[in-house]
C-alpha positions in Angstrom: -15.8 99.0 -6.8 -13.5 97.4 -8.9 -12.8 94.1 -10.7 -9.3 92.8 -10.6 -10.2 90.5 -13.5 -9.2 91.4 -16.6 -11.9 93.2 -19.2 -12.4 90.5 -21.6 -12.1 87.4 -19.3 -15.1 85.1 -19.0 -16.3 84.4 -15.3 -17.3 81.1 -16.1 -16.2 78.7 -19.0 -18.8 77.8 -21.4 -20.0 74.1 -20.9 -19.1 71.6 -23.3 -22.0 69.8 -25.4 -22.3 66.0 -24.5 -22.3 63.7 -26.9 -23.5 60.1 -26.8 -22.2 57.2 -28.7 -24.8 54.7 -30.3 -24.0 51.8 -27.7 -25.0 54.3 -24.6 -28.1 55.5 -26.4 -29.0 51.5 -26.8 -28.5 51.0 -23.4 -29.9 53.5 -22.1 -33.3 53.3 -23.9 -33.2 49.1 -23.1 -32.9 50.2 -19.7 -35.7 52.9 -19.5 -38.0 50.6 -21.4 -37.2 47.9 -18.7 -37.3 50.4 -15.9 -40.9 50.1 -13.7 -43.2 52.9 -14.9 -42.1 54.2 -11.1 -38.5 54.0 -12.2 -38.1 55.6 -15.4 -38.1 59.0 -14.3 -35.0 57.4 -11.7 -33.2 56.8 -14.9 -33.6 60.0 -16.5 -32.3 61.8 -13.4 -29.7 59.7 -12.7 -28.0 59.8 -16.9 -28.8 63.9 -16.4 -31.4 63.4 -19.6 -34.8 64.0 -21.1 -37.7 62.1 -22.0 -37.2 63.8 -25.3 -33.8 61.9 -25.5 -34.9 58.9 -25.2 -37.8 59.3 -27.7 -35.6 59.7 -30.1 -33.3 57.2 -29.6 -35.9 54.8 -29.3 -37.4 56.1 -32.9 -34.1 55.6 -34.3 -33.4 52.4 -33.0 -36.9 51.0 -34.1 -36.6 52.3 -37.7 -33.2 49.9 -37.8 -31.4 53.0 -38.4 -28.0 52.9 -36.4 -26.5 55.9 -38.7 -29.6 58.3 -37.3 -28.1 57.2 -33.6 -24.9 59.3 -33.9 -25.2 62.8 -33.1 -24.8 64.9 -36.3 -24.0 68.1 -34.4 -21.2 66.6 -32.8 -19.8 64.5 -35.8 -17.1 65.4 -37.7 -17.4 68.0 -40.5 -18.4 66.9 -44.2 -14.5 66.7 -45.8 -14.1 69.6 -47.7 -13.4 69.9 -51.6 -10.1 70.4 -52.8 -9.3 74.1 -53.8 -9.3 73.1 -57.3 -12.8 71.7 -57.1 -14.5 74.3 -55.2 -12.8 76.8 -58.0 -14.5 74.6 -60.6 -17.8 75.3 -59.2 -17.7 78.6 -58.8 -16.3 79.4 -62.5 -19.3 76.6 -63.5 -22.0 78.9 -61.4 -20.3 81.8 -63.2 -20.7 80.5 -66.4 -24.7 79.9 -65.7 -25.1 83.2 -64.7 -23.2 84.7 -67.3 -24.7 82.5 -70.2 -28.3 83.3 -68.6 -27.3 87.2 -69.2 -26.0 87.1 -72.5 -29.2 85.5 -73.7 -31.3 88.4 -71.9 -28.9 91.0 -73.5 -29.5 89.1 -77.3 -33.2 89.1 -77.0 -33.0 92.9 -75.7 -30.9 93.8 -78.8 -33.4 91.7 -81.0 -36.4 93.9 -79.4 -34.7 97.0 -80.1 -33.9 96.1 -83.6 -37.5 95.6 -84.4 -38.2 98.9 -82.5 -35.6 100.4 -84.8 -36.8 99.2 -87.8 -40.2 99.6 -87.3 -39.8 103.5 -86.6 -37.5 103.7 -89.6 -40.8 102.2 -91.4 -43.3 105.0 -89.7 -40.8 107.7 -90.6 -40.5 106.9 -94.2 -44.3 106.3 -94.9 -45.0 109.8 -93.3 -42.7 111.9 -95.2 
């Protein structure tokens, strides 16, 4: 039996990750906390959430950090640096690396110079 689907097609599209607004998180935490003990699971099932969601959101709310309620995995990416800034940082790192290498080479040359002078002294005293 051969499939009529193209070789690269995916049988099922990938589900999108859900994201929750800070207002939604606060509302669900308040509703969960207000629910009687035997109805808390019903709130979670209805919203298709896990207890860990509520725990995490409650901790963020109690810390007073509304910023922590924003899901950073789905928030817009950090603003990109301009090409000039990126090139500048790259060049600074390169200069740092080369300065370290230069210092190491200078120290090696100094040691070799001293070793050469010592061998020359030994050679002269042996004559």
